[in-house]
Every structure is written in structure tokens, then in C-alpha cells.
C-alpha positions as CSV (number, residue, x, y, z in Angstrom):
1,M,103.2,91.0,87.6
2,I,106.1,91.3,90.0
3,A,106.1,91.0,93.8
4,I,109.2,91.0,95.9
5,Q,109.2,90.5,99.7
6,N,112.1,90.7,102.1
7,L,114.6,89.8,99.3
8,A,118.2,89.4,100.4
9,F,121.1,88.5,98.2
10,H,124.8,88.5,98.8
11,Y,128.1,87.2,97.3
12,G,131.6,87.4,98.6
13,D,132.9,86.1,101.9
14,D,135.0,89.0,103.0
15,A,133.0,91.3,105.2
16,D,134.7,94.4,103.6
17,D,134.2,93.2,100.0
18,A,130.9,91.3,100.2
19,F,128.0,92.7,98.1
20,R,124.7,92.6,99.9
21,L,121.3,93.6,98.5
22,Y,118.2,93.9,100.5
23,I,114.8,94.9,99.1
24,P,112.0,94.9,101.7
25,R,109.2,95.1,99.2
26,L,108.7,95.9,95.5
27,D,105.5,95.6,93.5
28,I,105.3,96.2,89.7
29,A,102.1,95.9,87.8
30,S,101.5,94.4,84.4
31,G,101.8,97.0,81.7
32,E,104.2,99.3,83.7
33,K,107.3,100.8,82.1
34,V,109.9,101.1,84.9
35,A,113.3,102.6,84.8
36,I,115.9,101.4,87.3
37,I,118.7,103.9,88.2
38,G,121.6,104.0,90.7
39,P,125.3,104.3,90.7
40,S,127.6,101.5,89.5
41,G,127.7,98.6,91.9
42,S,124.4,99.4,93.6
43,G,122.7,96.2,92.3
44,K,120.8,97.2,89.2
45,T,122.0,94.3,87.0
46,T,121.8,92.0,90.0
47,L,118.1,92.9,90.4
48,L,117.4,92.0,86.7
49,S,119.2,88.7,87.1
50,L,117.1,87.9,90.2
51,L,113.9,88.7,88.3
52,A,115.0,86.5,85.5
53,G,115.8,83.6,87.8
54,I,119.5,83.6,86.8
55,L,120.4,84.3,90.4
56,L,118.5,83.1,93.4
57,P,117.9,85.2,96.5
58,T,119.6,84.2,99.8
59,H,116.4,85.0,101.6
60,G,112.9,86.2,100.7
61,H,110.5,85.7,97.9
62,I,110.2,86.7,94.2
63,T,107.0,86.2,92.3
64,V,106.9,87.0,88.6
65,H,103.7,86.5,86.5
66,G,102.3,84.2,89.2
67,T,105.4,82.1,89.5
68,R,107.5,81.9,92.7
69,L,111.1,81.7,91.5
70,E,113.2,80.6,94.5
71,P,111.7,77.1,94.9
72,L,112.2,76.2,91.2
73,R,115.0,73.9,90.1
74,D,117.4,75.0,87.3
75,A,115.4,73.4,84.5
76,A,112.1,74.9,85.7
77,R,113.7,78.4,85.9
78,R,115.1,78.0,82.3
79,K,111.6,77.0,81.1
80,F,110.2,80.1,83.0
81,R,112.7,82.4,81.3
82,I,111.9,81.0,77.8
83,A,108.2,81.5,78.4
84,T,108.3,84.9,80.2
85,I,111.5,86.9,79.9
86,G,113.1,88.8,77.1
87,L,116.7,89.7,78.1
88,I,118.5,92.6,76.4
89,F,122.2,92.5,77.3
90,Q,124.5,95.5,77.6
91,D,127.2,93.6,75.7
92,F,124.7,92.4,72.9
93,A,125.7,88.7,73.2
94,L,125.4,88.2,69.5
95,L,127.1,85.3,67.6
96,D,129.6,86.7,65.1
97,Y,129.1,83.8,62.6
98,L,125.3,84.3,62.3
99,T,123.5,86.8,60.2
100,V,121.3,89.5,61.7
101,L,118.2,87.4,61.0
102,D,119.7,84.3,62.4
103,N,120.8,86.1,65.6
104,I,117.3,87.4,66.1
105,L,115.9,83.9,65.6
106,H,118.6,82.2,67.7
107,P,116.4,81.7,70.8
108,Y,114.2,79.4,68.7
109,R,117.2,77.2,67.7
110,L,118.6,77.2,71.2
111,N,115.4,76.2,73.1
112,P,113.4,73.2,72.0
113,A,110.4,74.6,73.8
114,L,110.2,77.3,71.1
115,R,108.9,76.3,67.7
116,L,110.3,78.2,64.7
117,T,107.5,78.7,62.2
118,A,106.9,80.9,59.2
119,E,104.9,83.2,61.4
120,V,107.9,83.6,63.7
121,R,110.2,84.3,60.8
122,A,107.8,87.0,59.6
123,Q,107.7,88.5,63.1
124,A,111.5,88.6,63.1
125,V,111.6,90.4,59.8
126,A,108.9,92.8,61.0
127,L,110.8,93.7,64.1
128,A,114.0,94.2,62.2
129,T,112.2,96.4,59.7
130,Q,110.8,98.5,62.6
131,A,114.3,98.7,64.0
132,G,115.8,100.0,60.7
133,L,117.6,96.7,60.0
134,R,115.7,95.4,57.0
135,E,118.6,95.9,54.6
136,K,121.1,94.3,57.1
137,L,119.3,91.0,57.6
138,S,121.7,88.9,55.6
139,R,124.9,90.5,57.1
140,S,126.9,88.9,59.8
141,S,126.9,90.6,63.1
142,Q,130.7,91.3,62.6
143,Q,129.7,93.8,59.9
144,L,127.4,95.8,62.1
145,S,128.1,99.0,64.1
146,H,127.6,99.0,67.8
147,G,124.3,100.6,67.4
148,E,123.1,98.1,64.9
149,K,124.2,95.3,67.2
150,Q,122.2,96.8,70.0
151,R,119.1,97.1,67.8
152,T,119.6,93.4,66.7
153,A,119.8,92.4,70.4
154,I,116.5,94.2,71.2
155,C,114.7,92.5,68.3
156,R,116.0,89.1,69.5
157,A,114.6,89.8,73.0
158,L,111.2,90.7,71.6
159,V,110.8,88.0,69.0
160,T,109.7,85.4,71.6
161,R,106.9,87.8,72.7
162,P,107.9,87.9,76.3
163,S,105.6,89.3,79.0
164,L,108.6,90.8,80.8
165,P,111.4,92.4,78.7
166,L,114.4,93.2,81.0
167,A,116.8,95.7,79.4
168,D,120.3,96.3,80.9
169,E,121.5,99.6,79.4
170,A,119.8,98.6,76.1
171,L,119.9,102.0,74.6
172,G,123.4,103.1,75.7
173,N,125.1,102.4,72.3
174,L,122.5,104.2,70.2
175,D,122.7,107.7,68.7
176,P,119.9,110.1,69.9
177,H,117.6,109.4,66.9
178,N,117.8,105.6,67.2
179,K,117.6,105.8,71.0
180,E,114.3,107.6,70.8
181,H,113.1,105.3,68.0
182,M,114.0,102.0,69.8
183,L,112.5,103.3,73.1
184,E,109.2,104.0,71.2
185,L,109.4,100.4,69.7
186,L,109.8,99.0,73.2
187,F,107.0,101.1,74.6
188,R,104.7,100.1,71.6
189,Y,105.5,96.4,72.3
190,V,104.6,96.8,76.0
191,E,101.3,98.6,75.3
192,A,100.3,96.1,72.5
193,R,100.9,93.0,74.7
194,S,100.2,94.5,78.2
195,A,103.8,93.5,79.0
196,T,106.0,95.0,81.7
197,L,109.3,96.7,80.8
198,I,112.1,97.1,83.3
199,A,115.0,99.0,82.0
200,V,118.3,99.8,83.7
201,T,119.6,103.1,82.5
202,H,122.1,105.8,83.3
203,D,120.5,108.2,80.8
204,H,118.4,110.5,83.0
205,A,117.0,112.3,79.9
206,L,114.9,109.3,79.3
207,L,113.3,109.0,82.8
208,A,110.3,111.2,82.1
209,T,109.1,108.8,79.4
210,F,108.7,105.9,81.9
211,D,105.7,105.3,84.2
212,R,108.0,105.0,87.2
213,V,111.6,105.5,88.2
214,I,113.2,103.3,90.9
215,D,116.5,104.2,92.5
216,V,117.9,100.8,93.5
217,Q,120.2,102.4,96.1
218,Q,117.2,104.0,97.9
219,L,115.0,100.9,97.4
220,S,117.7,98.6,98.8
221,Q,119.9,98.6,101.8
222,L,123.4,97.5,101.0
223,T,124.0,96.4,104.6
224,A,124.0,93.3,106.6
225,Y,120.6,91.7,106.9
226,A,118.9,89.3,109.3
227,S,118.1,86.0,107.7
């Protein structure tokens, strides 16, 4: 599913302030549930952005679901994300003027490559029901708690049926009960579709539930690299 070789990424020109990420090799199989840990600034969110094709490596190769990302132009990478990736943002990225249901379905209105059908609507309602949001579907996102917004964002990421959900602290705003419930929902989705889940988390109590835990600071070398 994922193969990284000699990946290098950096930003910033000042030698003292520049961020440099180097991953010699990383392989993640289809169906794996992987937790990414590490201190702030170690490159966890950067790694997710590279896997989604939002950022491009300075050097090296990233292959996701049989697609090499770095040779692709912007339009091709957007098409790849639509077809493959489900992004769950730490800051929700919901639209205040839309209802919960419309926020969940928003990817279908944003991307002409996705076709909004009655089946998709039913899938959105089913996801919201599983997430405990059935009674909130007609409310605007402004009327939601932080936890409800987070659950809405998770539903939005899954409604397109991605083969690679990428979660950036997706459970951080949830109380213990809903955290466990939504993690189970994500795991059931992965198992039902043979998808791969990569989740950045600071909650070490959750780590035992994942198939593998990767410390990005140990995996990478935040030092100068040879290009």
C-alpha cells in the first residue's frame, strides 16, 4: 500500500531554523492500522501531508496504492487524493454555514469527480448514525460541540470510501466514551474495506489497539541529508 524510499523533505533557508525530515525506508501494508507518535515538531503532520501528495519530497520516492506521487502534477495529485485519501483534520475544517449532513457530503459538491447519489446520501446518514449524530444532521456546525465537530469530520473523511484514511489527532477532542467508539468505527471501516489507517496521536493509551506504532523521531533523521 505505502512504500517510501530515501525520502527527504525540508523547508526554511536558515540553517538553524530549517526543518529537515529524512526517512530512509518505510513500508505499510494494506489493512494495517498504524499509529504515528513523536514530539511536537518532529514531522508527524508533515509525513501525512507527504503521503496525501499535499507536500512533495525534496528527494526520494513515495508510492501509495501503486501510484508514485512525486512525478505527478498538481491536478493529478488532487485526483489521486479524491480517489484514495480520507483526510481527518485536527482543526475539523468544517463550514459554519452548512448543516452536519451537508458538511459530511461536502467533498461531493467540491469535487466534480465524485457523484452525489441517493446511495451516497444514505451512506452519509449511516455514518452519522454510527457516530451518534443522527439527531444533529440538520444543525449547522456552529451549533455543535468540539467533540461533535470532530465526529462530523471523521464521517466526512470516510463518506468517499477512501482506501487510505489519514487522521491527524482525530480523537483529541473526544471524551473517553466517544474516543473509544469512534476508534472502533475507524477500525471497522478499515477491516470492512481492507483499507489502511494512519493516525497521528499523542494519546499513548490508544497505542495498544493499533497493529503498529511508529515513532517518527526514531524513523526519521532531522539532520542534513545528501541529495
